[in-house]
N, C-alpha and C positions, 0 to 999 in steps of 0.2 A: 733857864727853861731849855730843855732839850729840843731839838728840831723835830724828833718823832712825836714829842708830846703835843708840840704846837700843831703838827699836820693832823694828827687824830682829833684835836680839839676842833680844828677848822672843819675837817670832814663831818664831825658830829653836828656843828651848827648848819652846815650845809645840808645835811640829811633832814634836819628839822624843818629847815625853810623849804625843801622839796615838799615834804609833807604838808605844810601849811599852803603852799601854793597850789597843791593838788586839790586841797579841800576848797579853796577859793573858787577853783574852776568848776566846781559843781553848780554854781549859779551864774547866770548870764550877767547879773549885776556886778559881781566881783571876778569873773572870769579873767578880764583883762589884768587886773591887779595880781591874780594868781600866776598868769604867765610870766609877768615882770619879775615876781618873786622868785620863781623857779630859775629864770634866765639869770639872775643876778647870783643865785646860789650855784649854778653851773659854772659861772665865770670865776667865783670864789673858789670852788673845788679845783678847777683847772689851774688857777694862778699858784694855789698852795702846793699842788703836785710838784711844782719846780723847786721846792723846798725839801723834798724827800732826799735822804742821805743816798749817795751812790748812783744818782740819776745819770743816765748815759743818752747819747744821742739828742742832746738838747736842740741843736740846730735843726734837725729833721723834725723834731716836735714842733718847733716854732714855725717852720715852713709849712707843715700840714695844717696847723691852726690858722695861719694866715690865708692859705689857699681855701681850705674848707669854709672858713668864716666869710670870705669874700664871695664865693659862689652863693652860700646861703643868703648873704644880704641882698646880693643882686637878685636872685630868684625870688626872694620874699617880696622885694619891692616891684617886681615886673609881673608876677603870676596873677592871672585873672581869677576873679573869685569863682568863676565856673570851673577853673582848672585845679581848685583847691584839693578835691579827692585824690587826684593823681599825685600831686605834690606831696601830701600826707603819706601816700602809699610808698613813694620812692624815698622819702626822709626816713620813714620807718625801716625800709629795707637796708638803708645805710647803717642804721644802728645794729641790726641783726648782723650785718656783714662785718662790722667792726668786731663784734664779739666773736664771731667765727675766725677772723683774722688773728685775734689775740690767741685763741686755741691753737691755730695753725703754727704760730711762732713758737709756743711752748712745746708743741710736738716735735718740731723740727730741732729744737734745741736738745731735746731728750732729757730734760730736767726731771730729776727724781721726784715722784710724788707718791703720797700713801694712796691706798685703794680707794677711799671716798673721794679725794681730789681728782684722782685719775678718772673716775666715773663721772664727776660733775664736769671735768674738762671735755670729755667726749659728748656729753649730753648738751652742753653749751654750744659746742661746735656744731653739732647736728641742728640743733634748734635755731641757731642764729643763721646758719647757711639755708635752711628751709624758710626762715623769715626773709632772708634776702632775695632768693630767686623767687619765692611765692609773691613778695612785694613787687618784683620787677615784671612778673606775669599781670598782676593786678593793674600796674601803671599802664602796660601795654594795652590792656582791655579798656582802661578808662580813657586813655589817650586816643583810642580809635585805631591803633596800629594792629591789635589782634581784634579782628571784627566779629569773631564768633566763638563760642566755646568749643573746645575740642575734648572729645571724649574717645579715650583708647578702647579697643576691645577688650573685654574682662578687666575694665578700669579698676574696680575693687581689689581683684586679685594681683594686679600690677601694683597698686599701692601697698598692699600687705608685704609681698615679697620684696619690694624695694626698700621698704622701711626696715624689715627684717635683716637684709643684707648690709643696710647702712649701719644700723646698731651693732651688729656683729663685728663689722670691720672697724667701726669706730672704738669699741672696747678693746679689740685686738691692738689697735694702733696705741691707743693711750695708755695701755699696761705695758707695752713694749719698752725696754730700756732705751733703745736707739732705733726708732722705726726709719725705714729708707724714705728717701724723698718720693719714690714712686708710690709707696703704701699711703703716704699722706695724700698724695694727689688723687689716687683711686677713692679714698675716704670722702674727700671734698666733692669729687665729681658725683659720686652716689648721693651725697647729702643735698647738693644743689639740684640734681634730677629729681629727687624726692619733693622738693619744694614745687618745682615746675610742674610735675605730674599731678600733684594734689590740687593745684589752683587752676590749671587749664580748663577742666570741664565746668567751672563755677562761672554762671552767668551774672549779669547785672543784677537781677532780683535778690541774689544773696550777697552781692559785695559789700555792703555796710558791715555785715557780720563778719566776713573773711578779713577785712581791714582790721576790725577790732581784734579778732583772733590773732592776726600776724603781729599786731602791736604787743599783745600779751606775750607771744613767743619771743620777741625781741627783749622784753623786759626780763624773762626768765634767763634767756641766754646771757644778758649782761650781768645779772646777779650771779649766776654760776661761775662766769669768768672772773667776776670780782673776788669770789671765794678762793679761785685758784691763784690769783695774784696777791690775795691778802689785802685787798682794797676796801675798807668799809663803805666809802662813799658809793662805788660801783654796786656793792652788795645791797645797800639800803634803796639806792635809786632803782636798780633792777627789780627788787622785790616790790616796791611800790608801784612801779610801771606794770609789771606782770600781774599783780593782784588786781589792780584796777582795770587792765584790760580784760582779764578774765571775768571780772564781775560784770563789765559792760557787755562782754560777749554773751554771757548768760541771760542778761536782761533783754538784749536784742533778739536772741533766739526764742526767748518766752514771748517777745512781741509778735513774732511770727508763728508761734505755736509749733515749732519744729526743733527737735533735738539737734544739738550741734553735729552729731555724727551723721545725721540725715543731710545737713547742709554740706558737709564734706564729701560724704560718699554717695549721696544721692541728690545733688543739686537740681534747682528749678532751672531748666533751660528750655528753649523753644523745641528742641527735638525731643526732650523728655516729657514735655507737657502736650505735645501735639496729639490731638485725637482723644484726649482724656476729658472726662467731665460730661455732663448731660447737654443734649443739644438746647441751644437758646432760640426762643421763638421772639418774633417781632422784627421791627425795622429801626434803623437809626433815623432820627428826625433832625433835620438841620435847622440852625438858628442863624439870623444875620446879626451882625455886630449892633445895629439899631434896635432889634428885638431884645438882645441881651442888655444893652444900656437901659432900655425902657423898664424892663423887669426889675432890674436892680436899683435904678433911681427911685421908683416908687414902693420899694420894699421897707420893711421895718427892720428886719436883720438879715445880714448876708455873711455866710461863713465862707472863707476863702480857703481851699485846700491846694497848696502848691506841691509840686512834684518835680522829677527829673526835667520834664519839658520846659519848666520854667527856667531851670538852671541852664539848659543847652541854649535857649534862647536869650539868655541874659536879661530877662523880662523883669526882674524883681523890683526895678526902680519904677517901671511903668505900673506895675500891680500897686505899689504903694501909692502913686499919684492918683491912680483911679480910686483907691480906698479913701484917700483924703477928700477926694471931690464928693464921693458918696457921703461921707461924715458930714460935710458942709451942708449937704442937702437934708441932714437929719436921719441918715440911715445908720444903724449900728452895724460896725464892721469888725469881725474878729478873724484870727487865722487859726487853722487846725493843722497840726503837725502830727504825722505818724512817725513812730520810733525808727522805721527803716526807710522813710522817704529819701530818696536821693542815691547817692553812691558812696556815702561815708557817714559815720555816726554824727548827727547834729548838722548835716548838710544844709537843709532847708533853714534852720535857725540861723546859721552863718550868713547865708545869703539874705534873709530878711533883715538881720541886724545891720548888714552892710548898706541895705537901702535905707535904713533908718526907721523901721518899724518898731514902735515901743515894745518893750518886753511884756507889759501888762496886756498886750493885744494877741499874743501868742499862746495857744493853748495845746496841751499835748492830748493824746487819744482819750484817756481816762477822763480829763477834765471837761473835754467838749462833746462827747458822744451823746450825752442826755439832751443837749441843746439842739440837735439836728431836727427833731420833729416840730420845734417852734420856729425854725429859721424859714424866712420866706424864700430865699435863695441860698443854694450851695454851689459856689463857683469852683470847679476842679480845673487846675491849670497843669496839665501834663503828668497827672498821676494816673496809676492804671490797677495794679495788684492790690494796692492798700485801700481801694474804695471798692473792690469788687464783691458784690453782695453773695456770690456762690460760696465764698468762705464761710457763710452762716448756714447755707440751705443744701449744697450739693456735696454729699459724702464721697463721691468719686472724683472730685476735683482735687488736684495736687495741693491746693491752698486752703482745703477744708479745715476749720477750726482756727485759722489765723485771725486774731483780732483785726478788725478793720474800722475804719472811720465810717460811720452810718450815714453817708451822704444821701443814700437813696430814700431816707426817711424825711428829707427836707420836702417843702411843699413844691419847689421847683429846682432842678439840677441843670446847670449849664456846664459843659465839658469842653474846654479848649484843648484841642487836639490837632496834630499836624496832618493826620490821615485816618484811614479806617482800620489800619492793621492793629494786631494784638500788641500787648506790652512786652516787655523784655523777657519775661518768662515764657511767652508764647501761648498764654491762657486767654481765651476771649472773655471780654468783660460783660457780663449780663446787665450792669448799670445802664450801658449805652442804649439798651433796647427797651428800657422801662418807659411807661406812658408819661412820666413827669420829667423826663430827661430830654435835653436838647444839645445837639453838637454845634460847636463854633469852630470851623475847621480854619486851620492856618498856624503859623508860627505864633507863639505866645506874645512875642515882642510886637508883632503886626497886629494880630487880633485884638489884644488889649489897647493898642493905640487907637485903633478905630472905635472901640467902645469908649475910650477917653473923649474922643471928638464928639461923639453923639451925646454923652452925658453933658458935655459942656453946652452942646446946641439946645438940650432940653432945659437947661438952666437960663438960657437967654430970653 
C-alpha cells in the first residue's frame, strides 16, 4: 500500500466524519456528539499529514501544534460562558489568518501555478485576511475594547474602492512569476484593512450575522487554499464550513428581514438609528421584585425571553432556578429564543443549556409566537430589538419588517432592564410604554435573585 493511497483514504474518511459531525450539530440533543466526531476527524487528518511523502519542517509543525493546542485547551477550559461570542470570533479569525498565511507562503515562494489556481490563491488570501481582521474587530467589540461603532465618511465608497484595489493588487501578485516581498506586503495590508473597515461600523444588533458571515469566509478561504495545496481534507472541510456558514448567514438575515448587503453596508447603529421612527407615547411603569414574583407565582403560563442582558449579568442559572420554583408551584414555564438574540448564533441556547434548561422547554420564534396571546406573563430579560413591536407597525423604523417575538400580546409583560436607555441599535422600544408592560430595573442577576426570594416567601 503506497503512502499516497493511505493518506488519500484517511483524508476521505476524515471528510465523511466532518460531514456527519456537522449534521449532528444541527440538533441540541446530538450537538455534543457531532463536535466530538469532528474533533477526532481533525486529529486524524492532522496525524495522517505526517505520512505525506516529502514533508518538511516537521519540528516546526509539531511545535506549532503543541503551542496552539495548549493555548486552545487552556482558553477552552477557562473562558466564561458569557465570553463565548468573542472566543468564537477570535478562533474563527485564526482559521482565516491561517488560510491567508498559506497563500502568503505560496506567493513568496513564487511557485508556478495555472490561471485557476492563481486566482483561487488570491481569493483565498483576500477572504482569509478579511476574515482574520474582521474577526479581530468583532472580538474587540464583544470584549468591550472597541466600545462604539466607527463609521468613516463616505463609508460605502471607501469599502468599494478598497475592495477594488485589494482584488486588483491580489490578482497582479498571484499571477506574477516572482512577486517582491514589498508587493506581497502591500497586498496583505490592503486585505487586512478591508476586513477592518468592513466590520468597524457594524454594531451589536447585527453582530450575530457578522460572526456567521466571517465564519463562512474562513471556510471559503480554507477550501481555496486546499485547492492550491492539492489537499482534499482542506478542500472538503473548507467547502462544508463555507456552505454551512453561508446558509446560516442567510437564515439569520432572513430572521432580521434585512438583506446581507444592508447589514454590511447599512448596519444598525445608535448613530444610524437616532431620530428615526415615529414618536412613542406613554410612560414606562415600574414594577417591584415582589410584584413580579406575585404575578408570575399565580400565573398559569409564563414565557421567558432571554437576551444579551441576561448574558452580561451571567444570570442564566438564577433564571432557571426561578423557573423551577414556578414549575413546582404549578406554573407552566417555557423559553422563547429569537434567532439573533445575543451576540453570536445560538448564544441564548448555549447559555440556557449550560444552566441545565431542558431542550424541550426552549422554543424558537416560529414555534412560540402563537402562544403569547395565551400566556399570562411574558418575562423579558435584557432583550430589546427582538421584542420591539414597531417592527410590525412603524414603516419608518429601521427594523420595520423584522420578525419579532410577540411578547406584547401576552396578558402581562415584565421587562428586566438595567436602565431606561435604548438597545444596542439605538432604537426606542415601544413595548416598554404599553399599558400591559411593567419595568423591573436592575442587573438581571440581582433582579431575578430578588424575585426568587419573594417567590419562596409566597410559598412559605
